[in-house]
Backbone as JSON Lines, residues from 0, in Angstrom:
{"i":0,"aa":"X","n":[-10.39,33.79,-20.64],"ca":[-9.06,33.38,-20.25],"c":[-8.15,33.31,-21.48]}
{"i":1,"aa":"X","n":[-8.67,32.78,-22.57],"ca":[-7.87,32.68,-23.79],"c":[-7.43,34.03,-24.3]}
{"i":2,"aa":"X","n":[-8.3,35.0,-24.18],"ca":[-7.97,36.35,-24.61],"c":[-6.86,36.95,-23.75]}
{"i":3,"aa":"X","n":[-6.94,36.72,-22.45],"ca":[-5.94,37.27,-21.53],"c":[-4.56,36.69,-21.79]}
{"i":4,"aa":"X","n":[-4.48,35.38,-21.99],"ca":[-3.17,34.74,-22.2],"c":[-2.8,34.61,-23.67]}
{"i":5,"aa":"X","n":[-3.63,35.19,-24.53],"ca":[-3.4,35.23,-25.97],"c":[-3.24,33.83,-26.58]}
{"i":6,"aa":"X","n":[-4.19,32.96,-26.23],"ca":[-4.24,31.62,-26.81],"c":[-5.6,31.44,-27.48]}
{"i":7,"aa":"X","n":[-5.65,30.62,-28.49],"ca":[-6.93,30.35,-29.14],"c":[-7.97,29.8,-28.16]}
{"i":8,"aa":"X","n":[-9.23,30.02,-28.47],"ca":[-10.34,29.6,-27.6],"c":[-10.27,28.13,-27.21]}
{"i":9,"aa":"X","n":[-9.91,27.28,-28.16],"ca":[-9.89,25.85,-27.87],"c":[-8.85,25.52,-26.8]}
{"i":10,"aa":"X","n":[-7.69,26.14,-26.87],"ca":[-6.66,25.91,-25.85],"c":[-7.13,26.44,-24.5]}
{"i":11,"aa":"X","n":[-7.78,27.59,-24.51],"ca":[-8.28,28.17,-23.26],"c":[-9.33,27.25,-22.64]}
{"i":12,"aa":"X","n":[-10.23,26.72,-23.43],"ca":[-11.25,25.8,-22.91],"c":[-10.61,24.55,-22.3]}
{"i":13,"aa":"X","n":[-9.58,24.05,-22.95],"ca":[-8.88,22.88,-22.43],"c":[-8.22,23.19,-21.09]}
{"i":14,"aa":"X","n":[-7.64,24.37,-20.96],"ca":[-6.99,24.76,-19.7],"c":[-8.02,24.94,-18.58]}
{"i":15,"aa":"X","n":[-9.14,25.55,-18.89],"ca":[-10.2,25.72,-17.9],"c":[-10.71,24.35,-17.46]}
{"i":16,"aa":"X","n":[-10.89,23.43,-18.38],"ca":[-11.34,22.08,-18.05],"c":[-10.32,21.38,-17.14]}
{"i":17,"aa":"X","n":[-9.04,21.59,-17.41],"ca":[-7.99,20.99,-16.58],"c":[-8.04,21.56,-15.16]}
{"i":18,"aa":"X","n":[-8.22,22.87,-15.04],"ca":[-8.32,23.5,-13.72],"c":[-9.57,23.03,-12.97]}
{"i":19,"aa":"X","n":[-10.69,22.93,-13.67],"ca":[-11.92,22.43,-13.05],"c":[-11.75,21.01,-12.53]}
{"i":20,"aa":"X","n":[-11.06,20.18,-13.29],"ca":[-10.81,18.8,-12.88],"c":[-9.92,18.76,-11.64]}
{"i":21,"aa":"X","n":[-8.91,19.61,-11.59],"ca":[-8.01,19.66,-10.43],"c":[-8.77,20.1,-9.18]}
{"i":22,"aa":"X","n":[-9.68,21.07,-9.32],"ca":[-10.48,21.52,-8.19],"c":[-11.4,20.41,-7.71]}
{"i":23,"aa":"X","n":[-12.03,19.69,-8.65],"ca":[-12.9,18.56,-8.27],"c":[-12.12,17.51,-7.5]}
{"i":24,"aa":"X","n":[-10.91,17.19,-7.98],"ca":[-10.07,16.19,-7.31],"c":[-9.71,16.64,-5.9]}
{"i":25,"aa":"X","n":[-9.34,17.91,-5.74],"ca":[-9.0,18.43,-4.42],"c":[-10.2,18.39,-3.48]}
{"i":26,"aa":"X","n":[-11.37,18.75,-3.99],"ca":[-12.59,18.72,-3.17],"c":[-12.88,17.3,-2.69]}
{"i":27,"aa":"X","n":[-12.76,16.34,-3.6],"ca":[-13.04,14.95,-3.25],"c":[-12.06,14.44,-2.2]}
{"i":28,"aa":"X","n":[-10.8,14.85,-2.3],"ca":[-9.78,14.39,-1.36],"c":[-10.04,14.91,0.06]}
{"i":29,"aa":"X","n":[-10.55,16.13,0.18],"ca":[-10.76,16.69,1.51],"c":[-12.2,16.75,1.96]}
{"i":30,"aa":"X","n":[-13.09,16.15,1.18],"ca":[-14.53,16.29,1.4],"c":[-14.97,15.92,2.83]}
{"i":31,"aa":"X","n":[-14.55,14.81,3.32],"ca":[-15.01,14.34,4.63],"c":[-14.02,14.61,5.75]}
{"i":32,"aa":"X","n":[-12.98,15.36,5.46],"ca":[-11.94,15.55,6.46],"c":[-11.99,16.91,7.14]}
{"i":33,"aa":"X","n":[-12.53,17.91,6.5],"ca":[-12.67,19.26,7.07],"c":[-11.35,19.79,7.61]}
{"i":34,"aa":"X","n":[-10.31,19.72,6.8],"ca":[-9.0,20.2,7.21],"c":[-8.98,21.7,7.43]}
{"i":35,"aa":"X","n":[-8.29,22.12,8.47],"ca":[-7.96,23.52,8.68],"c":[-6.49,23.65,8.29]}
{"i":36,"aa":"X","n":[-6.22,24.53,7.35],"ca":[-4.87,24.7,6.81],"c":[-4.3,26.03,7.28]}
{"i":37,"aa":"X","n":[-3.08,26.0,7.75],"ca":[-2.39,27.23,8.12],"c":[-1.19,27.38,7.19]}
{"i":38,"aa":"X","n":[-1.34,28.2,6.19],"ca":[-0.28,28.43,5.19],"c":[0.67,29.46,5.78]}
{"i":39,"aa":"X","n":[1.78,28.99,6.3],"ca":[2.74,29.82,7.0],"c":[3.99,30.04,6.15]}
{"i":40,"aa":"X","n":[4.41,31.29,6.08],"ca":[5.62,31.64,5.32],"c":[6.72,32.06,6.29]}
{"i":41,"aa":"X","n":[7.8,32.54,5.75],"ca":[8.96,32.96,6.53],"c":[8.56,33.94,7.64]}
{"i":42,"aa":"X","n":[9.12,33.71,8.81],"ca":[8.93,34.55,10.0],"c":[7.49,34.6,10.51]}
{"i":43,"aa":"X","n":[6.67,33.62,10.14],"ca":[5.32,33.54,10.67],"c":[4.27,34.32,9.9]}
{"i":44,"aa":"X","n":[4.54,34.63,8.64],"ca":[3.54,35.33,7.81],"c":[2.46,34.34,7.41]}
{"i":45,"aa":"X","n":[1.2,34.71,7.64],"ca":[0.07,33.88,7.23],"c":[-0.87,34.7,6.36]}
{"i":46,"aa":"X","n":[-1.49,34.05,5.41],"ca":[-2.5,34.69,4.57],"c":[-3.81,34.7,5.32]}
{"i":47,"aa":"X","n":[-4.47,35.82,5.34],"ca":[-5.69,35.96,6.13],"c":[-6.96,35.51,5.43]}
{"i":48,"aa":"X","n":[-8.07,35.85,6.05],"ca":[-9.37,35.42,5.56],"c":[-9.82,36.16,4.3]}
{"i":49,"aa":"X","n":[-9.19,37.28,3.98],"ca":[-9.53,38.06,2.78],"c":[-8.44,37.95,1.72]}
{"i":50,"aa":"X","n":[-7.88,36.77,1.54],"ca":[-6.74,36.6,0.63],"c":[-7.05,35.61,-0.49]}
{"i":51,"aa":"X","n":[-6.2,35.61,-1.49],"ca":[-6.31,34.64,-2.58],"c":[-6.15,33.22,-2.06]}
{"i":52,"aa":"X","n":[-5.21,33.02,-1.14],"ca":[-5.01,31.69,-0.55],"c":[-6.31,31.21,0.1]}
{"i":53,"aa":"X","n":[-6.98,32.1,0.84],"ca":[-8.24,31.73,1.47],"c":[-9.28,31.32,0.43]}
{"i":54,"aa":"X","n":[-9.36,32.08,-0.66],"ca":[-10.32,31.74,-1.73],"c":[-10.01,30.38,-2.34]}
{"i":55,"aa":"X","n":[-8.74,30.09,-2.57],"ca":[-8.35,28.8,-3.14],"c":[-8.66,27.66,-2.18]}
{"i":56,"aa":"X","n":[-8.35,27.85,-0.9],"ca":[-8.65,26.82,0.09],"c":[-10.14,26.56,0.18]}
{"i":57,"aa":"X","n":[-10.92,27.63,0.23],"ca":[-12.37,27.5,0.31],"c":[-12.94,26.78,-0.9]}
{"i":58,"aa":"X","n":[-12.43,27.12,-2.06],"ca":[-12.9,26.5,-3.31],"c":[-12.67,24.99,-3.32]}
{"i":59,"aa":"X","n":[-11.63,24.55,-2.63],"ca":[-11.32,23.12,-2.61],"c":[-11.85,22.42,-1.36]}
{"i":60,"aa":"X","n":[-12.67,23.12,-0.58],"ca":[-13.29,22.48,0.58],"c":[-12.44,22.51,1.84]}
{"i":61,"aa":"X","n":[-11.39,23.3,1.87],"ca":[-10.53,23.4,3.04],"c":[-10.84,24.72,3.76]}
{"i":62,"aa":"X","n":[-10.33,24.86,4.98],"ca":[-10.57,26.08,5.74],"c":[-9.24,26.71,6.13]}
{"i":63,"aa":"X","n":[-9.14,28.01,5.96],"ca":[-7.94,28.76,6.29],"c":[-7.93,29.0,7.8]}
{"i":64,"aa":"X","n":[-7.06,28.31,8.5],"ca":[-7.01,28.4,9.96],"c":[-6.56,29.77,10.44]}
{"i":65,"aa":"X","n":[-5.8,30.5,9.64],"ca":[-5.32,31.81,10.1],"c":[-6.46,32.8,10.28]}
{"i":66,"aa":"X","n":[-7.6,32.56,9.65],"ca":[-8.77,33.39,9.88],"c":[-9.25,33.29,11.32]}
{"i":67,"aa":"X","n":[-9.0,32.14,11.95],"ca":[-9.36,31.94,13.35],"c":[-8.51,32.8,14.28]}
{"i":68,"aa":"X","n":[-7.4,33.31,13.76],"ca":[-6.52,34.18,14.55],"c":[-6.89,35.65,14.38]}
{"i":69,"aa":"X","n":[-7.92,35.92,13.58],"ca":[-8.33,37.29,13.35],"c":[-7.52,38.01,12.29]}
{"i":70,"aa":"X","n":[-6.76,37.27,11.5],"ca":[-5.94,37.87,10.44],"c":[-6.82,38.03,9.21]}
{"i":71,"aa":"X","n":[-6.94,39.26,8.7],"ca":[-7.81,39.51,7.55],"c":[-7.03,39.42,6.24]}
{"i":72,"aa":"X","n":[-6.18,40.37,5.97],"ca":[-5.47,40.4,4.69],"c":[-4.2,39.57,4.7]}
{"i":73,"aa":"X","n":[-3.64,39.39,5.84],"ca":[-2.38,38.68,6.01],"c":[-1.58,39.39,7.08]}
{"i":74,"aa":"X","n":[-0.7,38.68,7.72],"ca":[0.12,39.29,8.75],"c":[0.98,38.27,9.45]}
{"i":75,"aa":"X","n":[1.77,38.77,10.36],"ca":[2.68,37.91,11.11],"c":[1.99,37.42,12.39]}
{"i":76,"aa":"X","n":[2.18,36.15,12.67],"ca":[1.69,35.57,13.93],"c":[2.83,34.79,14.55]}
{"i":77,"aa":"X","n":[2.77,34.64,15.85],"ca":[3.84,33.93,16.55],"c":[3.73,32.42,16.32]}
{"i":78,"aa":"X","n":[4.85,31.76,16.49],"ca":[4.86,30.3,16.39],"c":[3.93,29.7,17.43]}
{"i":79,"aa":"X","n":[3.91,30.3,18.61],"ca":[3.03,29.82,19.67],"c":[1.56,29.87,19.25]}
{"i":80,"aa":"X","n":[1.17,30.97,18.58],"ca":[-0.22,31.1,18.12],"c":[-0.55,30.02,17.1]}
{"i":81,"aa":"X","n":[0.39,29.72,16.2],"ca":[0.17,28.68,15.18],"c":[0.05,27.31,15.85]}
{"i":82,"aa":"X","n":[0.93,27.03,16.81],"ca":[0.89,25.74,17.51],"c":[-0.42,25.6,18.29]}
{"i":83,"aa":"X","n":[-0.83,26.66,18.98],"ca":[-2.08,26.62,19.75],"c":[-3.3,26.48,18.86]}
{"i":84,"aa":"X","n":[-3.2,26.93,17.62],"ca":[-4.3,26.83,16.67],"c":[-4.56,25.37,16.28]}
{"i":85,"aa":"X","n":[-3.52,24.56,16.31],"ca":[-3.59,23.13,15.98],"c":[-4.21,22.9,14.6]}
{"i":86,"aa":"X","n":[-3.62,23.48,13.55],"ca":[-4.17,23.23,12.21],"c":[-3.97,21.77,11.82]}
{"i":87,"aa":"X","n":[-4.84,21.29,10.94],"ca":[-4.73,19.93,10.47],"c":[-3.6,19.77,9.46]}
{"i":88,"aa":"X","n":[-3.19,20.88,8.86],"ca":[-2.18,20.84,7.81],"c":[-1.5,22.2,7.76]}
{"i":89,"aa":"X","n":[-0.18,22.21,7.61],"ca":[0.54,23.49,7.55],"c":[1.65,23.43,6.5]}
{"i":90,"aa":"X","n":[1.29,23.66,5.22],"ca":[2.29,23.64,4.15],"c":[3.13,24.9,4.14]}
{"i":91,"aa":"X","n":[4.32,24.8,3.64],"ca":[5.14,25.98,3.37],"c":[5.89,26.53,4.56]}
{"i":92,"aa":"X","n":[5.97,25.84,5.66],"ca":[6.72,26.35,6.8],"c":[8.18,26.46,6.4]}
{"i":93,"aa":"X","n":[8.79,27.58,6.71],"ca":[10.19,27.78,6.36],"c":[10.37,28.68,5.16]}
{"i":94,"aa":"X","n":[9.29,29.25,4.63],"ca":[9.4,30.23,3.57],"c":[9.52,29.67,2.17]}
{"i":95,"aa":"X","n":[9.27,28.41,1.97],"ca":[9.36,27.83,0.63],"c":[8.12,28.08,-0.16]}
């Protein structure tokens, strides 16, 4: 990582440690809750089961609810489909 961002090894190690700590904190927060998250963007765009968002959610112990809709890489889904999915959490509605 240090080589990629052109920082000395010590700085890179510190950044990796910071990221590892953030992941541990996120895992602990959602450990017993088993949240299904539907990350929805403008006009109903959701990240699918083969996306970076899915990898990040999985790493922190969350589940990408849009995978339950059969969305692989990402795509548009209707508001009705999202509501019927009943995700436990839906950040980013409205395209932010």
